[in-house]
N, C-alpha and C positions, 0 to 999 in steps of 0.2 A: 502492498499501500504506501509507502513514504516513498522506494522508488519512482511507484506512478505519479503522487504529488510532485515530488521535483522534477518527473519528466514535463508535467502541464507546467509548472513555474520555468523551464526550462525554455519551452514554446514559447510561453508569453514574452519570455526575455528576447528570443528571437524576432519573435513578432513585434515586440514595441522596440526592437532595434531598427528592423527595416525599416518601421513607420519612421523613426529618427532620420535615417538615413534620405529617405525621401522626401522630408518635410527640410532637411538640411540644403538639398540640394535646390527646393523651391527657393529655397531663405537666400542660395547662394546668386543664385540669378533675381531675386531681385533686391539684393544689395548691390548687385553691379547697377541695373536699371535706376536705382534711386542714387546711386553717384552719380551715375549721367544728369539723371533731372538735376541734382544740386550743380553741378559743373556747369551745367546751363544757365541754373537760376543766378548762380554765382555771375556769371559772362554778364548774363542782361542785367542783372542789377548795378552792376558796374557799369555799362553802355548808359543805363537810364542817369545813373547818377551824374556821367558825364555831361551826357546830353541837357541836362537840368542846368548844369553848373554853365554849360557852356550860353544855354537861352537867357541864364541870369545876367552873365557878363555882356551878352550883347544886348539885353534889355538896359543894362546899368550905362552901357557906352552910348545908348539913343536916347536916355534920359537927359544925358549930358551934353548932347550936341544942340546946340541951337539951330534948327532947323525951320526953314521957311514953309514947307510943307509938313502942318500938323499932324494930318492923318497915315502918312505915310510911316513913320515910326512904328505908330500901334499898328498897322496892316503887316508890316514886318513881323514883328511880335507874336502876332496872331498867327500866321505862318507857322513861325518856330515851336509855337504852342503844339499848333495841330502837328507837327512832326513830331514832338515829343511826346504826345498822348498815344503817338504810335507806341514808339519804343517803351514807353511804360505800358499798354496793354501788352504787347508782348512779355515784359517781364510778369505782369500779373498771371497770364495765361502758364508759364512755364511754373510760379508758383503752385499754381491750381494744380498743375499736373505733377508737382512735388509732394504736396499736399495728399493727391491720391495713393503716389507711390508708398508714403509712408504708412499712410494708413492699412494697405495690404500687406506692406511688411511688420505692421503692429499684429496683424490678424495672424501670419504665418507665426509669429514668435508666440502668440498664446496658445496654438495650437501644439508648438513643440512642449511650451511649458507643460500641458496636458498631459503631453506622451510621456516627458520626463518624471511628471509628478505618479503616473502609472507604474511608471520604472521604480520608483520607492516603494509605490506599494507592493508589488512582485518583489522586493528585495525582505520586504517585512514577512512576507510569507513563506518565501525562500531560507531565512534564517529559523523560522519557528520548525518548520518540515527538519531542515538540517541537523535541529538541536535534537530530534530523535534517534539520530544516528547513533552508532557504537562510536563511530570514530567521524565527529562532522567537521575536524579542524579545517580540511580542505575546501571543504562546501562555504565555511565560514566564511575564510579569507577571501573567498571568489565573491560573497555576497558584500563583504565589508569592502572589497575593491570596486563593484559598483556602487555603493551608496556613495563612495568618495567620489566618483566620477558626475554622479548626480547631482551631488552636492555641489560640486565643479560649473557642473551645466547650467543651473541653478543661478548661480553666482554672476557666470558670463549672461546670460539671460537678461537678469536685473538689470546689469549694467545697459546693456542695450537697449532694453524697454526703457531706462530714463534719460538716454541720450534720443531716442526717436521720441520721448513725449516730449522734451527740450524742441528739438525740431517741429513737432507738429506746432507747440506753443507760437514758434515765430511763426509760422506761415498760418498764424490764424489770421493775423492782419491783414489776410487776403480781401477780405469784404471789406475793410474801412478803405483799402488801395482803390478799390471796386466803386464805390462811393463816391471817392474823392475824385478820380475821373469822370466819373461820372457827371458829376457838379461840375467839374470844367469843363466838360465839352457842352453840357448845357448852356453855361455861362458863355463861351469862346462861341 
């Protein structure tokens, strides 16, 4: 009976290991995609910031000039602002994509945490069953190794979860940015 129970525990551990491998493969792909989205966001934010600085500099120069034609500088600034809103719109769209990637990444991490949690329960069952053997030392050592790996995986996943939560908080400003762009577009 104990041998059968340990066999079931071993099968469950194998199934969970397979599931963890699948989730890790998906997680790896999402991390790559999210890294690309993050690089795109960084580029678009830097570009939008540069465009904004250039527009501000140009507007300052125009306001310092005494030009006989008063409407021309205002039209020039309006053209620049319209061009700027396109860059800002691309930035917002990139941030929306990043936010979606982070949400998907978070879902996979939740899935992985659940699978690892199940591995912890299997560890407990295995230790209980191994303790009933005449010489449980080898099995107990294996289960201690398993729980050590489970604890290490939990700690790393918690770090990833905190990092993703921070990044998601940073991208939550997207609605504010969208609303500001909409108000600017209507005013211009």
